[in-house]
C-alpha positions in Angstrom: 0.2 -0.1 -0.1 1.3 3.4 -1.0 1.0 6.1 1.6 1.6 10.2 1.2 3.7 10.3 4.3 7.3 11.9 3.7 10.1 10.4 5.3 10.5 12.7 8.5 13.5 14.8 8.3 16.6 14.0 10.5 16.1 15.8 13.8 19.4 15.1 15.5 21.8 18.0 15.1 25.2 19.0 16.4 25.9 22.3 18.1 27.6 23.8 14.9 24.7 23.2 12.8 21.5 25.5 12.7 18.3 24.3 14.3 15.5 22.5 11.9 12.9 24.8 10.7 9.8 24.7 12.8 8.0 23.5 10.0 10.4 20.3 9.6 9.5 19.4 13.1 5.5 19.7 12.5 5.9 17.6 9.7 7.7 14.9 11.4 5.1 15.2 14.3 2.4 14.7 11.9 3.9 12.0 9.7 4.8 9.8 13.0 1.5 10.5 14.8 -0.3 7.4 15.7 -3.5 9.6 15.4 -5.1 10.5 12.0 -4.6 13.8 11.4 -6.2 15.6 8.5 -6.8 19.3 7.6 -9.6 20.7 5.4 -10.6 24.4 4.3 -13.6 26.0 5.2 -15.4 24.5 2.4 -15.1 20.9 3.9 -12.5 19.7 1.1 -9.4 17.7 2.2 -6.1 19.6 2.1 -3.9 17.3 4.0 -3.7 13.5 5.2 -1.1 11.8 7.4 -0.1 8.0 7.2 -2.2 7.2 10.2 -5.0 8.5 8.3 -4.4 5.9 5.7 -3.9 3.2 8.0 -7.4 3.9 9.9 -9.8 5.1 6.9 -8.0 3.1 4.1 -7.8 5.7 1.5 -4.3 6.9 0.2 -3.7 10.6 0.2 -4.0 10.8 -3.6 -7.4 9.6 -3.3 -8.7 12.2 -0.9 -7.0 15.2 -1.2 -9.2 17.7 -2.8 -12.3 15.6 -2.2 -15.0 16.6 0.5 -14.5 15.3 4.0 -17.9 13.9 3.6 -17.0 10.9 2.1 -16.0 10.0 5.4 -19.2 10.5 7.2 -22.1 8.0 7.2 -25.5 9.4 5.7 -27.3 9.6 9.1 -24.4 11.8 10.4 -24.1 14.5 7.7 -25.6 16.8 9.6 -22.7 17.3 12.2 -20.2 18.7 9.5 -22.2 22.0 8.8 -22.2 22.2 12.8 -18.5 21.8 13.2 -17.6 24.3 10.2 -19.9 26.9 12.0 -18.2 26.3 15.1 -14.4 26.3 13.5 -15.5 30.0 11.4 -16.2 31.2 15.0 -12.7 30.2 15.8 -14.1 27.4 18.5 -12.3 24.2 19.3 -14.3 20.9 19.3 -12.8 18.5 21.7 -13.4 14.9 22.0 -16.4 14.7 20.0 -17.2 11.2 19.8 -18.9 10.0 16.4 -18.8 7.4 13.7 -16.9 7.5 10.4 -16.7 5.5 7.5 -13.9 3.7 5.8 -13.2 3.1 2.5 -14.7 -0.6 2.4 -17.7 1.0 3.7 -17.4 -0.4 7.4 -18.0 2.0 10.4 -15.6 3.0 13.0 -16.0 4.8 16.6 -13.8 7.9 16.6 -13.0 10.5 19.1 -12.3 13.7 17.2 -10.4 17.0 18.0 -10.9 19.8 15.8 -9.1 23.3 15.8 -9.4 26.1 13.6 -6.1 26.6 11.3 -5.4 30.3 10.6 -3.0 32.0 8.0 -0.3 34.5 8.6 -2.8 37.1 9.1 -4.8 35.3 11.8 -7.5 34.5 9.5 -9.2 31.3 9.8 -8.9 29.4 6.6 -9.7 25.7 7.6 -9.5 23.2 10.3 -7.5 20.4 11.5 -8.8 17.1 12.8 -7.1 14.5 14.9 -9.0 11.4 14.7 -8.4 8.6 17.8 -9.8 5.0 17.2 -12.1 4.1 20.3 -13.9 1.2 18.8 -11.9 -1.1 21.5 -12.8 1.2 24.3 -16.4 0.9 23.1 -16.7 -2.4 23.1 -15.4 -2.6 26.6 -17.9 -0.2 27.5 -20.6 -1.9 26.0 -19.5 -5.3 27.4 -19.3 -3.6 31.0 -22.7 -2.1 30.8 -24.1 -5.7 29.7 -22.5 -7.0 32.7 -24.0 -4.5 35.0 -27.3 -5.0 33.2 -27.4 -9.0 33.8 -26.0 -8.4 37.4 -29.0 -6.2 38.2 -31.3 -8.5 36.6 -29.8 -11.4 38.6 -30.2 -9.8 41.9 -33.6 -8.7 41.5 -34.7 -12.1 40.4 -33.1 -13.6 43.2 -34.7 -11.4 45.7 -38.2 -11.9 44.1 -37.5 -16.0 44.0 -36.2 -15.8 47.7 -39.7 -14.0 48.7 -41.4 -16.5 46.5 -40.0 -19.5 48.3 -40.7 -18.1 51.8 -44.3 -17.4 50.6 -44.6 -20.9 49.2 -43.6 -22.3 52.5 -45.9 -20.2 54.6 -49.1 -21.5 52.2 -47.9 -25.1 52.4 -49.8 -25.7 55.8 -46.8 -27.3 57.4 -45.6 -26.4 61.0 -43.0 -23.6 61.8 -40.1 -26.1 61.8 -41.3 -27.7 58.8 -41.7 -24.2 56.9 -38.1 -23.4 58.0 -36.8 -26.7 56.7 -38.4 -26.1 53.3 -37.5 -22.7 52.8 -34.0 -23.5 53.8 -33.5 -26.4 51.5 -35.2 -24.6 48.6 -32.6 -21.3 49.0 -29.7 -23.7 49.0 -31.1 -25.6 45.7 -31.7 -22.3 44.2 -27.9 -21.0 45.2 -26.7 -24.1 43.7 -28.9 -23.7 40.4 -27.4 -19.9 40.3 -23.8 -21.2 40.4 -24.4 -23.2 37.4 -25.6 -20.3 35.5 -22.0 -18.8 36.3 -20.2 -21.8 35.3 -18.3 -19.9 32.5 -16.9 -17.4 34.6 -14.0 -16.9 36.8 -10.4 -18.1 37.2 -11.6 -21.6 39.3 -11.9 -24.0 36.4 -15.7 -23.9 36.7 -15.8 -23.7 32.7 -14.1 -27.1 32.2 -16.8 -28.9 34.4 -19.3 -31.6 32.7 -22.8 -31.9 33.9 -25.3 -34.4 32.3 -28.3 -32.7 30.8 -30.4 -34.5 33.3 -28.6 -33.5 36.3 -28.5 -29.9 35.0 -32.4 -29.7 34.8 -32.9 -31.3 38.2 -30.5 -28.6 39.6 -32.4 -26.1 38.1 -35.8 -27.0 39.2 -35.0 -28.5 42.7 -35.8 -25.3 44.5 -39.5 -26.1 43.3 -39.6 -29.7 44.2 -43.2 -30.7 44.4 -44.4 -28.5 41.8 -42.5 -30.2 38.8 -42.5 -33.4 36.7 -39.4 -33.9 34.5 -38.8 -36.4 32.1 -35.5 -36.7 30.5 -35.0 -39.3 27.8 -31.5 -38.5 26.7 -28.0 -39.0 28.3 -26.1 -36.1 26.9 -23.3 -34.3 28.8 -23.4 -30.4 28.6 -19.8 -28.7 28.9 -17.8 -25.4 28.2 -19.8 -22.2 27.6 -22.9 -24.4 26.8 -23.2 -25.4 30.5 -23.6 -21.9 31.5 -25.8 -20.7 28.5 -28.0 -23.7 28.9 -28.3 -23.5 32.6 -29.0 -19.4 32.4 -31.7 -20.3 29.9 -33.3 -22.8 32.1 -33.1 -20.5 35.0 -34.8 -17.8 33.2 -37.7 -19.7 32.2 -38.1 -21.1 36.1 -37.7 -17.6 37.3 -40.5 -16.5 35.1 -42.5 -19.3 36.0 -42.0 -18.5 39.9 -42.6 -14.8 39.4 -45.5 -14.9 37.2 -46.6 -18.6 35.9 -47.4 -22.0 37.8 -44.5 -21.9 40.3 -45.9 -19.0 41.7 -48.6 -20.7 43.6 -49.3 -24.0 45.2 -52.1 -25.3 42.9 -49.3 -24.8 39.9 -47.7 -27.8 37.8 -44.7 -27.9 35.5 -43.9 -30.6 33.3 -40.7 -30.8 31.4 -39.8 -33.6 28.6 -36.4 -33.7 26.9 -36.3 -36.1 24.1 -33.8 -36.9 21.2 -34.9 -36.0 17.4 -32.0 -36.9 15.1 -29.3 -34.3 15.4 -31.2 -32.2 17.7 -32.8 -32.3 21.4 -36.2 -30.9 22.0 -37.4 -29.8 25.3 -40.9 -28.9 26.1 -41.8 -26.7 29.0 -45.7 -27.0 29.9 -46.9 -24.9 32.3 -50.4 -25.6 34.0 -52.5 -24.5 37.0 -51.1 -21.1 37.7 -52.4 -17.4 36.9 -53.2 -16.5 33.3 -50.3 -14.5 31.9 -50.4 -12.7 28.3 -47.6 -12.1 26.6 -45.4 -9.1 27.5 -46.1 -5.8 25.6 -42.5 -4.6 26.0 -39.0 -6.3 25.7 -37.4 -6.4 29.1 -33.7 -7.3 29.9 -34.9 -11.0 31.0 -36.4 -11.5 27.2 -33.6 -10.0 25.4 -31.1 -12.4 27.5 -33.3 -15.7 26.5 -33.1 -14.2 22.9 -29.4 -13.8 23.0 -28.8 -17.3 24.8 -31.1 -19.0 22.3 -29.0 -17.5 19.4 -25.5 -18.1 21.0 -26.8 -21.8 21.2 -28.0 -21.9 17.5 -31.4 -22.9 18.9 -35.0 -22.2 18.2 -37.6 -21.2 21.0 -41.4 -20.7 20.4 -43.9 -19.9 23.0 -47.6 -20.4 23.4 -49.5 -18.3 25.5 -52.3 -20.9 26.4 -55.1 -19.9 28.9 -53.8 -22.9 31.0 -50.3 -21.9 31.1 -47.4 -21.1 29.0 -46.0 -23.7 26.8 -42.3 -23.2 25.6 -40.7 -25.7 22.8 -36.9 -25.6 22.6 -35.2 -26.9 19.8 -31.3 -27.3 20.2 -28.6 -29.0 18.1 -26.8 -31.5 19.8 -23.4 -29.8 18.7 -24.1 -27.1 20.9 -23.9 -29.1 24.1 -20.2 -28.7 23.8 -19.8 -25.4 23.3 
């Protein structure tokens, strides 16, 4: 790939030599910068383009100099350029402006821009310099952190709700005080074990290497609701790796929703779960009856988005039938996904 950069002039000189022209210093700094440095005139046409701009955007200097800066701006952000030019004409500096720009191949990149006026020898503003820094990785890290925080809030909220539901079910069971305490304690311990399985892919303690049979995984997730559940697993497959946390978390979300809104929220409720083998796939039927009537949610919350993401990660399909007698969920899962 050819670039427009000129090899920086040597900047080491002896005491008998005259100092380099300041313009040579500036040229060397621009040429060697890791940030893309671009200048444009007040009409928005590109006037200079350093090597890092070529690396960042994919265009060589010959391809862009004289062309409008808008070749780098996505269509839905074209309104940014007039505002930037207006600020420059007023002598204002635009700092740390985060936006998106378009590469030569059409892909978008997250950037932080610093834009400053360029003045001629008479002090008249004749253009603008732009320093563009790639912040794609920072954005990805921020999005990942936001997702983790959202999931943590979701989990904590669910655990408090489920704990209250388990206590309420124990109180309504008709058992004596000691019996209620024993039941609640056992179900909370089972809930904690099930929650651990949903975290199996996290941490540095090797949890991600565990192997759990699909039958044991389902039993662990449903154990807190013993007495309300009938499960039949006609397969003997092992779940490992990332699939372990994904499947455990998906089953945990289904159980959580049933305990908050459906058949596991009342003593009269009943849940039947069947898992069977179908060629290269496994079929799971989650059949709720006897609980409060529930309707499809009108909005998509984090839990729904989480389920959608888990189903996609597993390469599975999930269908919901909101029947009057209770929700029925059908999950089809490729066998190959069990070792994800």
